[in-house]
N, C-alpha and C positions, 0 to 999 in steps of 0.2 A: 647571536641572541635570537631566540624564537619569539616571533610576534604573534600573540594570541589571536589578533584580528585576522592576520593572514591565514592562520591555521583554520579559523572558522570559515573563512571564504573558501579555502581549498576543500574543506569537508563538505560544504554546501554544494560546491561545483561537482564534486564526486557523487553526491547524493542525487543531484539533478540528472547527471549522466546515467546513473543506474536506473532512475525512473524512466528515462527515455528508452533505454535498452528494454526494460520491462514492458513498456507500452508497445514497442515493436514486436516483442515476443508474444504478447497477447493478441495483437492484430494478426499475426501470422497464424494464430490458432482460432481465427474467426470471431474474436471478441470485438464488439463495438465499444469504443472508449466514450463514456458518457461525461466524465469529469476527471480533472487532475488537480492535485494540490488544493483540495477543498478544506478550508480552514475555518475554525471557529475559535473563540477565546480558549476553550478547554479541550481542544482536540483537533485532529487533522486526518484526512484520508488521502493517501498518495494517489491512488487510481480507483475510479469507479468504472467497471467494465460489465458489459451485458452480452450474454450468449444464450440464445433461446429464451427460456423463461427464468433464467437465473441472473441475478445481479451480484457481482463479486466486488467486495470492498477490499482492495488489495494494498497490503503493507509491503513496501519494498525495503529490503535491508541489504546493504552492501558492506561486506566485511572482508577481512583477509582470507577467510575460508568459510565454507558453507555452514559448518556447525556453529561457528561464531555468530553468523547471521541469524540462525534459527533461535538461539537463546536470547537474542536481542529483543524479541517481542515479549516483554515482561507483562505480568498481570496489570500493572499500572498503565502501560502502553495500550493494552487491550481495552481498558476502561475508557481511555481518552479517544480511541478509535470509535468505540460504541457510542459515545456522546456525539461525535461528529456524524456518525451514521444516522442516529435519531434525527438530527437536524436536517441532514440531506434528504431523508425519507419524508420528513414533514413538508419540505419544499418541492418534492417530486412525488405526489400521491400515487402515480401509476405504479410506483415501486412496490406498494403493498400487495399488488397482484402477482408479484414475482417471488421466487425463492431467494432469500438474502443469505449471502455466505461471506465469511471472513477468510480471505485467501492471503497468501504471502508469496512473494517472489524473492528469492535469495540470489544475490549477485556476488561472485568472487572472481578475482583476477585469474584468467586462464581457464575458466570453467564456463560451461553453458549455464544460462540461468536455470534455476530450479523453481518450478511453480508447484506450490503445495496448496491444493484445494482444501477448504475447511481446516485451515491451519490454526484458527482460534475461534472461540465462540463469540458471537455478537449478542449483545443485550439490547434488543429493539422492542420498543413499546412503552 
């Protein structure tokens, strides 16, 4: 018999592992990690990373294949990320002097991570 609680724990563990892989991938590309798992009531940001004058708000999606991961960033998910970005920027005013970008990193078994810059539009302001 499947235990829903165990399934949730396993999915959460897989997601955290994917976020760790994504963080290492970004660091290898000379991004500084500013924040991870920034949560508010109505949204969350997996990774906040900075390189040069750009701050990337990165959504990490781990799925069975890369295409499945890409379509998992729904318009509703984008709105939730944008709400969290607005709160993050409000508490980190230096960010307003940077280019703000909505990136995604897709993780699939047996594949290298795929980093897509400007994967989705942020609604900031």
